[in-house]
C-alpha positions in Angstrom: 0.0 0.0 0.0 1.1 3.5 -0.7 2.0 5.7 2.2 -0.9 7.6 3.6 -3.5 5.3 2.1 -6.3 3.9 4.3 -8.2 0.7 3.3 -10.2 0.2 1.2 -7.7 0.9 -1.6 -10.4 1.8 -4.2 -12.8 4.7 -4.7 -14.1 7.6 -6.8 -12.1 10.8 -7.2 -13.4 14.1 -8.6 -11.1 15.6 -11.1 -13.0 18.5 -12.7 -15.5 19.6 -15.3 -15.0 19.0 -19.0 -16.7 20.5 -22.1 -19.9 19.0 -23.5 -17.9 17.3 -26.3 -15.3 16.1 -23.7 -12.4 17.7 -25.6 -11.4 20.4 -23.2 -11.3 21.2 -19.5 -13.8 23.8 -18.2 -12.6 23.6 -14.7 -9.7 21.2 -14.1 -7.9 19.0 -13.9 -8.1 19.1 -10.1 -6.3 16.8 -7.6 -4.2 15.1 -10.3 -1.6 16.2 -12.8 -1.4 15.7 -16.5 -4.8 14.3 -17.1 -6.5 14.7 -20.5 -10.2 15.8 -20.5 -11.2 12.4 -22.1 -9.1 9.8 -20.3 -9.4 6.1 -21.3 -8.3 3.5 -18.7 -6.0 1.8 -18.2 -3.9 4.9 -17.2 -2.2 6.1 -14.1 -2.5 9.5 -12.4 -0.5 11.2 -9.7 -2.2 13.2 -6.9 -1.2 16.9 -6.6 -2.6 17.3 -3.1 -4.1 15.2 -0.3 -7.5 13.9 -1.5 -10.5 11.9 -0.3 -11.9 8.9 -2.2 -15.6 8.3 -2.2 -17.5 5.0 -1.9 -16.5 2.8 -4.9 -20.1 1.5 -5.0 -21.8 4.9 -5.1 -24.4 5.3 -7.8 -23.7 7.2 -11.1 -24.5 10.8 -10.7 -24.3 10.4 -6.9 -20.5 10.1 -6.5 -20.2 13.5 -4.6 -22.7 12.2 -2.0 -20.8 8.9 -1.6 -19.2 8.2 1.8 -15.5 9.1 2.1 -13.8 5.7 2.4 -10.1 6.6 2.2 -7.5 9.4 2.2 -4.5 9.7 -0.1 -1.5 12.0 0.3 0.0 14.2 -2.4 2.4 12.6 -5.0 0.8 9.2 -4.8 0.3 7.4 -8.2 -3.1 5.8 -8.6 -4.4 3.3 -11.3 -7.5 4.5 -13.1 -10.1 1.6 -13.3 -13.0 3.5 -14.8 -14.4 7.0 -15.6 -17.8 8.5 -14.9 -19.3 11.6 -16.5 -22.4 13.3 -15.1 -24.0 16.2 -16.7 -23.4 19.6 -15.1 -26.3 22.0 -14.9 -24.0 24.8 -15.9 -22.9 22.9 -19.0 -20.4 20.2 -19.7 -19.8 17.2 -17.5 -18.4 16.4 -14.1 -15.6 13.9 -14.5 -14.9 11.3 -11.8 -12.2 8.6 -11.9 -12.5 5.2 -10.1 -9.0 4.7 -8.8 -7.0 2.2 -6.8 -3.4 2.1 -5.4 -0.8 0.5 -7.7 
């Protein structure tokens, strides 16, 4: 396990808002560095600050309301398992990544 990671080692991480066509960031990327606005797993990301991971079983569109299940320190590399886009009322989509420790 990576330093600073509390079990479980999997969860959803908010990384920002992308354009309607998913080609550009509207507000992001947040919490990770070097992430394209349309990531396709399998990829890895590195945290830029301490983050909280949400319940890996939370429902689509409800990720933000999911229980915090783990904390991760800055500069930890995570494996991206899945992505989730939910429509933002202000336009574009909120992008979440399902991640786990390497």
